[in-house]
N, C-alpha and C positions, 0 to 999 in steps of 0.2 A: 152524072146524076147530081142534081142540086139538093142539098140537105136543108130542110126547113129550119128557119131560125129557132123555132121552139125546140126542135130536136137537139140542135147545137147547144142551146142554153141548158137543156136537161143534162147533156153529157158533161158540161162544165160543172153543174151543180153536183153530179155524182162524183166527179173527180175531187171536188173540194170536200165533199163528205168523207171520201176515202182518206184524206189527209189528217183526219182527226181520229182514225182508228188506232188502237194501241199496238204498235209494232216496235221491235227492237232491231238493231242492225247486226245481231249475231247470225252467223251462217253455219251450215253443216259442211264440214270439210271431209271429203272422202279420198282415201288413198287409192291410187289407180293400179299399180302393179300387183301381181299376185304370183304365187309359186304353185299354182294348181297343175296337176298332172295333165288334165284335159285341155289346158290352154296351149294351142298350137304354137303361139309365139314364144313359149318358154323352151322350145326345142330348136337346136341348130338346123335341123332338116326342114323346119317350117310346118311340120304336121305332127300329129300324135303318133308315138311309136305303135307299130302293129305286130302281128304274130311272127314275122320273120326278122324283127329288129333286136339288136342288143342294146340295152339301156345302160347309160353310164352317168353317174353322179360324181362330181369332183371329190376326190378322196379327202382333201384337206379343208373342205368347206363345210359349214354348218347349214342345214336346210330343213325346213318344215314343209311337207308336201301334202296338199289336200287331194284326195282321190275320191271321185264320185261313183265310178262304175268298175266293173271287172275288166281286166286286161290280160291278154296272152302275149308273151314275149319269148325270145330264145334264151335270154339271160339278163342279169342285172349286176352292175358294180355299185355298191352302196358307199356313202360317205362314212367317215370315221364317227361323226356325230350328226344325227338327224332323226326325223320321225315321219311317218305316214299317218295322216289323219283320215281314217277310212270311214266312209258313209256306209249305210246299210246295203249289203250286197256287193260292196267294192272289194277288190283284192287282185292278186296276180297269180298267173299260172304259167308254167314253162312248157313249151312244146318243142320236141325234137324234130328237126327237119323243116321247121318253119311253117308258115301259112301260105298256101298257093295264091290266095287272093291278095297277099301283101308284097308279092314280087320276091326278088332275090334277098332283100333285107339289107339294112345298113346299121352302122353303129350310131345311135342317136344320143347326143350329149345334151344334158340339161344345162341351161344357161346359168351363169354365175350372177347372183343378185347381192353379193356382199357389199357392193359399192353404192347401192341405192340409199339416198340420204333424205332424212326428214326435211331438211331445209332446201330441197330442190323444188322450186315453184311449179315446174312442169309435171310433177308427179301427183298433184292434187287437183280435184275439182270441187267447186263450191255451189251450194244451192240454198235457197231460203227455207225449204222444208225437206223432210225425208222423202215425201212423194215426188218432189222435183228431182231428187237424186235418182230415184227409180225411173222417172220419165226421161232423164237426161236433159232436164232444163237447168242449165248451169249459169252461174253468175261470173262475169269477168271481173278481175281484181288487179290492182297494181301488184308488183312482185312481192313486196313485203307482206301483203295481206292475202296472197295466194297460199301461203303457208298458214296453218292454224293459228289464230289469235288466242290470247289468254282467256277470253270469255266465250269461246266457241266449242261446239261438240265435234269430236273426231270420230269418223266412222270407217272401220275396215269391213268390207262386205262380208255378209254372213257366211256364205259358202266358199270361203277362200282361206288360204294360208299366205304368208308373206314374210319378208325379212327387211327391216328398216334400221338404218344407222341414225341414232339420235345424238351423236357427238356434238358438243357445244361447250363454250366457256361459261354458259349460263344454264340454269335449270329451265326446263321446258314446262310452261304452265298452260293448261287447257281446262275447260269446264268438265268435260267427260270424254271417255274413250269406249267405243263399242268394238268388241272382238268376238267373232264367231257367234254373233247374236246376243252376247251378254254385254250390258252397259255398266261400266264402272264409273261411279260418281264421287269416289273418295280415294285419296292416296293410299290409305291403309289397305283396302281390299285390292287395289290394283298392284300394290307391292307384293301381296301374296301371290297374285298371278305371275308377276315377273320372276318370282323365285321358282316357279314350276318349270318343267322341261319345255313346254310350249312357249312360255314367256321368254326364256333365255334364247330360244331359237328364233323367235319372231322379232324381238327388240334387242339391239346391242348398241354399244357406244359408251362414251364417257359421261353423258348427262343423265340426270334423273328426271323422270316425268312426274310432275306434280298435278294432281287432279282435285277439283273441287271449286266451290264458289258459286255465287248466284248468277254469274254471267253479267251481261250488260243491262243495267237497270235504268240507264239514262235514256229518256225518250229522244233526246237530240243526238244520240249516238255515242260511241265510245272509241277511243284511240286504240288501235290494234296492239301496240306494244312490242312489235317485232323489230324495231329499229336497233335494238341492242345486238341482234344477230344479222344485221344488214350485210356485213362482209361475207358471212357464210352463205347467205341467200344469193347475193349477187355473184359469188364465185361459181354458181351453177347456171348462170345466165349468159348467153352469147348475144351481144347487141349487133344489129344489122346496120349497114350504111344507109344514110337517109338522103333524099333528094329534095326536101323542102327548103324553103328560103331561111326560115328561122326555127330550128328544132326546139322543142319544149322539154323541160325536165320536171315531170310531176313529182310531188313529194311521195316517197315510198316506192318509186319505180327505179329500177337499176339502169335503164337506158333512156336516152333522149327519144322523142317520138315526133311524128308528124300528125297533127290533129288540132285539138283545142282543149283548153282547160278552163272550166268555170269554177270560180271561187265564190262561195256563198257565205255571207255573214248572217247569223241567225239569232233569234230570241229564244226565251225559255219555252215557248209553246210550239217550237219547230219539232216536227216528227220525222225522224230520219228515214225509217223504212217506208212510211207512207209516201214520202216525197220521191223515194226511189221508184216506187210502184207508179206514181204519177208520171214520172218521166218515161217509164217503159210503156205504159198504156197510152199516154197522150202523144208521144213522139216515135218511139221505136216500133210501134205497131203500124206506122205509116210505111207505105211501100218504098218510098225514096230513102227512108232511114233504116230499113230492116237489116242492113249489113253493118250498121254502126255498132261498135263495142263501147259499152258504158261501164265505167268503174267509179263507184261513189264511195267516199270514205271521209271520216273526220280526221283532220290533220292539225298539227301545230305549225302555224305559218309565222315565219320570222317577220317582225315589224321593224321598219326603218324610218328614222326621222328624216324628213325631206327626201326620202328615197335613197339615202346614203348611210346614215348612222344607225346601226342596230341598237334597239333599246328594249327588246323583249320579244315575246311571241304571244299569239292569240289562237284560239281554236276556230277553225273554219271548216266548212264542208267543201271538199274538192270533188268535182265531177270531171273525170277524164273521158274524152270522146275521141275514138280512133275509127278511121274508115279503111276500106280495102284498096283505095286508089294508090297508085305508085307514081314515082317520078315527080314531075312538076304539078300533077293533079293531087298529090298526096295531101290530105288534110282539108281540102276545100269543102267536101261534104260535111265533115265534122264542124267546120267553121259555120256553115249554114245552119246546122242544128244548134250550135251555141247561140247564134243570133235569135233563133226561135225561142230558146229557153230564156234569153234576156227579155224578150217581149212578154213572155208569160209571167216572169217575175215583175215586170213593170205593171202589169194589169192585176195580178193576184198575189203579189209578194206579201202584202200586209196580212192577208188571210192565211198564208202558209207559214207565218212566223219567220219570214225572211226580211231582214232590215236593209241589206244592200248586197250587190253582186257585181262581179266584173269577170270578163273573160279575155283570154289571150289566145291567138291562133298562130300556127306555124307559118302563116303567110306574112306575119308581122302586124296583123290587125289586132286591135284591142278595143274594149268598150267597158263602161261601168254604168251602173244604175242604182239609185237609192230608193227603191220602191216607188218610182214615179217622179222623183225630183233629185236635186243635187245636194240635198241636206247633208248626207254622209260625207261627201267630198269637201263641202264647205266647212263642216265641223272639223275635219282632219286638218285642213289648211289653217283654220283659226288656231287650233291647238298647237300646231307646229310653230306658228308665228309667236304665240304666247310663250312657248318654251324658249325660243331664241331671244326674245326680249327679256325674259326673266334671267337668262344666263348673262346677258350684257349688263343688267342692273346689278347682279351679284358681283360681277367683276369690277364695276365702277365703285361700289361700296368698299370692297376689299382694297382697291387701289388708294382711295382717299384715306383709309385707315393705316396705310403703310404695310399691310399684310402682303399685298402683291405689288411688285415693282416691275414696271415695264422696261424692257431692255433699251439702252441708249442707241440711237441711230447714229451712224458715222456722219461727221460733218462733210458737207459738199461745198467745195470752193466755188465762189461766184465766177461767172463767165468773164466778167471784166478783169478779175485778177489773173485768170488764165491768159487773157488777151494781152495784158500789160507786162506779164512776167518776162524778165530778161532771160530766163532759162529756157524759154520756148522759142524754137527757131521758126523759120518760115514754113517748114513742113511739119511742125509739131514736135520735133525732137530738140534736145539740148544743144546749145551752140558750142562749138569747139573753141576754147580759149587758148589753145596751144599749151604753154607751160607757165608755171607760176614764177614771177620775178620777185624775190623777197625784198628787193630794194624799193620797188614801186607799187607792188600790188597791195596797197593798204586802203582801207575804206575812207580815210581822212586825207588822202593824198590830193584829190581834186574836189572842188566844190561842185554841188549839184548845179549851180548857176554861176559860172565865172564872171567876174566883173571885167568889163571890156574897156572902161574908161576911168580915168582918175589915177590916183596914186595910192590906192588902197592895197594893203598887203593881205593875202589870203594864204594861210599856212606858210609854205616855203616858196611861194611864187609871188613876185612883185611886178606890178604893172606900172610903167612910167611912160612919159611922152617919147622917150628915146628908144623904148623897146621893152621886152619881157625878160626879166632876170629870175633865175631860180637857184636854189642852193643844192649843191651836189651832196647827197646824203652820205657819201663815202667819207667826206671830210667834215669834221666838227666846225661849226660856225665860228667858235672862238679862235680856233687855230687859223682860220682863214683871215680873220681880222688882224691876227698877230703878224 
């Protein structure tokens, strides 16, 4: 079906209007596991204990168990320290002989949840609103941001119990925490809850939870702040082997990925959350991109002079795109989406508060755009050249003033000297002179150019018409005359 141009233009105007709505990039993070009695996955038998079963809780473990309804069992082994949170009408009764509808009965063991950690990214889900949490409309995030950020709201489901280890070398900061339907917004009131029996059973570990603050008030987004706990987060992540040509490493992610990364440079009127919604409505709603995972975050990107020398960092918006393809095809669909996003920035970037963007794909492809021209790249190249020229000028001034001295270069003999040297043989090595004769091996013994004619005397050699005469150095010349 062909979409009328007017309709397409109207859709674009609506999307542009959305980009100016006041949103923040804070999400609601909800803890997934629970210790509910009625959760079949909490039992080793894979189902809720029935009237013929014996229930066993590990004796040396601490546990808080939420119970919604009444249950009949044949017996129960309780832990040394624990609690049942009983809803209205909930409870336990013991029946002798078991329940015919339950079969012969088994010993059902409650699973151990002592090792579940706050910094495990797989144990959290994220959503823009509480309603999205209830609907199961979740947001994908890089590993560091899958764990609650310092400006986000943490939610433990209302009708649940849980146990979580918050051990860390740093205090854990969040905006708020909701437990059993009660929302804590200050550290003082939450500390009071932690000192209660339920608080001690549900939270444990070496770190303290700090609550409070206004959340993220920057319309361009906020940096999560979980990089200080990166080691703990990544210790809970297992990376898979990749088949793409050039795997990428997104900021805040523990593993290399096959896909594409879009880096966006922004101005003060950029709206983080509205741009994320734009990408979701404009692209992820398309059938061909419906399986793409999109993670958007503000990050600190290291800056390098001429692509080599680090000289600082700047804030950028990182958009991570992952697809479901495997092997050689992995990342190709994500790359196609990155190119579509680049076209959108080219056409509407100035209205969205985007000054420049670039993307890189696991296929090795890359591209850049400065909202329709190459001004950003040209400016970067000019600034880089000015810095290099400035450094050379400073070195020149310091050298002329004698503050900086250049090292002396070793002298290199001329080729003619090598060629005429008597110490170099035909094959390039020194000549073998045999042994030194102390009687004749003197530099003044022979002239450089001996006289061949006449009666001229040179040193101890005399040339005459009758022949050549020389003095034997063994005898003194005066003794010879005598």
